[in-house]
C-alpha positions in Angstrom: 108.4 98.2 117.0 105.8 100.3 118.7 104.2 102.1 115.8 100.6 102.4 114.9 100.4 102.5 111.1 97.5 104.3 109.3 97.0 103.8 105.6 95.2 106.1 103.3 95.0 104.9 99.7 93.7 105.6 96.3 91.2 103.1 95.0 92.9 100.3 93.2 96.3 101.1 94.5 96.6 98.0 96.6 96.6 99.9 99.9 94.4 97.3 101.6 96.7 94.5 100.6 99.7 96.5 101.7 98.1 97.0 105.1 97.1 93.4 105.5 100.5 92.1 104.5 102.3 94.6 106.7 100.3 93.6 109.7 101.1 89.9 109.1 104.8 90.7 108.6 104.9 92.6 111.8 102.6 90.3 113.8 100.2 93.1 114.8 96.4 93.5 114.4 94.9 94.7 111.1 91.7 96.8 111.2 89.5 97.8 108.3 85.9 96.5 108.1 86.3 95.2 111.6 85.9 98.8 112.8 82.4 98.9 111.4 81.4 95.8 113.3 82.9 97.0 116.6 81.5 100.5 116.3 78.0 99.2 115.5 78.1 96.9 118.6 79.4 99.6 120.9 77.1 102.4 119.6 73.9 100.5 119.1 73.7 102.0 115.6 72.6 99.6 112.8 75.5 98.1 110.9 73.6 98.7 107.7 73.8 102.5 108.4 77.6 102.2 109.0 77.9 100.5 105.6 75.7 103.1 103.9 77.9 105.9 105.2 81.2 104.2 104.8 83.8 106.9 103.9 80.9 108.8 102.3 79.7 111.9 104.2 76.5 113.7 103.3 75.3 117.1 104.0 71.8 116.3 102.7 69.1 117.4 105.3 66.5 115.3 103.5 68.8 112.2 103.7 69.4 112.7 107.4 65.6 113.2 108.0 64.8 110.0 106.1 67.0 108.1 108.5 65.3 109.6 111.6 63.0 106.7 111.8 65.8 104.3 112.7 65.3 103.2 116.3 68.6 103.9 118.0 69.9 106.5 120.4 73.6 105.9 121.3 74.4 106.7 124.9 76.1 110.0 125.4 75.3 111.3 121.9 72.9 114.1 121.5 70.0 113.2 119.1 70.4 116.4 117.1 73.8 115.4 115.9 73.6 114.3 112.2 73.7 110.5 111.7 76.8 110.8 109.5 78.6 112.5 112.4 77.4 110.0 115.0 78.8 107.2 112.8 82.1 109.0 112.4 82.4 109.6 116.2 81.6 105.9 116.9 84.3 104.7 114.5 86.7 107.3 115.9 86.1 105.9 119.4 87.0 102.4 118.2 90.1 103.6 116.4 91.3 105.4 119.5 90.6 102.3 121.6 92.5 100.0 119.3 95.5 102.4 119.1 95.5 102.5 122.9 95.8 98.7 123.0 99.1 98.7 121.1 100.7 98.6 117.6 98.3 97.9 114.8 97.6 98.8 111.1 94.4 100.8 110.4 93.1 101.4 106.9 91.1 104.5 106.0 88.4 106.2 108.0 90.5 109.3 108.8 92.6 107.3 111.3 95.6 109.6 110.6 93.5 112.6 111.7 91.8 110.8 114.6 95.2 109.8 116.0 96.9 113.1 115.2 97.8 113.9 118.8 99.8 110.7 119.3 103.5 110.6 118.6 103.7 106.8 117.9 101.8 106.9 114.6 103.2 106.5 111.1 100.8 107.9 108.5 101.1 106.3 105.1 99.5 107.1 101.7 99.5 104.5 98.9 98.9 105.7 95.4 99.5 104.4 91.9 99.5 105.2 88.2 96.0 105.2 86.8 96.7 102.6 84.1 97.9 100.0 86.7 95.0 100.8 89.0 92.6 100.3 86.2 94.1 97.0 85.3 94.0 95.8 88.9 90.3 96.7 89.2 89.5 95.1 85.9 91.1 91.8 87.0 89.8 91.9 90.6 86.2 92.8 89.8 85.9 91.5 86.2 85.0 95.0 84.8 85.6 96.6 81.4 88.3 99.3 81.2 85.7 102.1 81.1 83.8 100.7 84.1 87.0 100.2 86.1 88.0 103.8 85.4 84.6 105.1 86.3 84.6 103.2 89.6 88.1 104.4 90.5 87.2 108.0 90.0 84.0 107.6 92.0 85.7 105.9 95.0 88.6 108.4 95.0 86.2 111.3 95.0 84.2 109.7 97.8 87.3 109.0 99.9 88.6 112.5 99.4 85.2 114.1 100.2 84.9 112.0 103.4 88.4 112.8 104.6 88.3 116.5 103.8 84.9 116.8 105.4 86.1 115.5 108.8 89.8 116.2 108.9 91.9 119.4 108.7 94.5 117.8 106.5 93.9 117.1 102.8 93.4 113.5 101.5 96.2 112.5 99.1 98.3 115.6 99.8 101.9 114.4 100.4 102.3 117.1 103.1 99.6 115.3 105.1 101.5 112.0 105.5 104.8 110.7 106.8 105.3 108.3 103.9 103.8 108.3 100.4 104.6 105.3 98.1 103.7 104.6 94.5 102.5 101.0 94.5 103.7 100.6 90.9 107.0 99.3 92.5 105.0 96.2 93.6 103.1 95.4 96.8 105.9 93.3 98.2 108.4 96.1 97.7 106.0 98.6 99.3 105.7 96.4 102.4 109.5 96.0 102.7 109.9 99.8 102.4 107.4 100.4 105.2 109.0 97.8 107.4 112.3 99.7 106.9 110.6 103.0 107.6 109.1 101.7 110.8 112.5 100.4 112.0 
């Protein structure tokens, strides 16, 4: 098994859990929030800024200017590059570095696009019916049905916006991925299907 698996996912679909379980089943590293920590360390950019911009691009000049007071200047990156782009490039460097180290599972952050020139990558998208996603978020975050639905729509829009801003393939479009699976069949079944696909 020499595959790098990237996982795009709808909010509330269980994509993170699929990725985590898959990495454990295959005995390979799992990367999600760890990418932020590593990119912040390597770039010298504040971790708080990474979290502010996580899968959320902005074209706002005023917002970029408001961040100009942050005291950092990553080596090799021109200061005129928008902060959102600097953060994206820093994360992309970490994703490429981890992929170069061997098989792993990477969730989100345009990893499918960043690793597009490799031939050892399986790009996966996890989606789910809205009613089950709403129930999952209601239980996980103790929210009302309306609040859970509102949060799902907000995060899906944010992820799509981020991906479509930086990548030339479309977030959630089946043609953009090698495998798309509806998590309604159950997380365990999704993991088993992906293990079979990798083999």
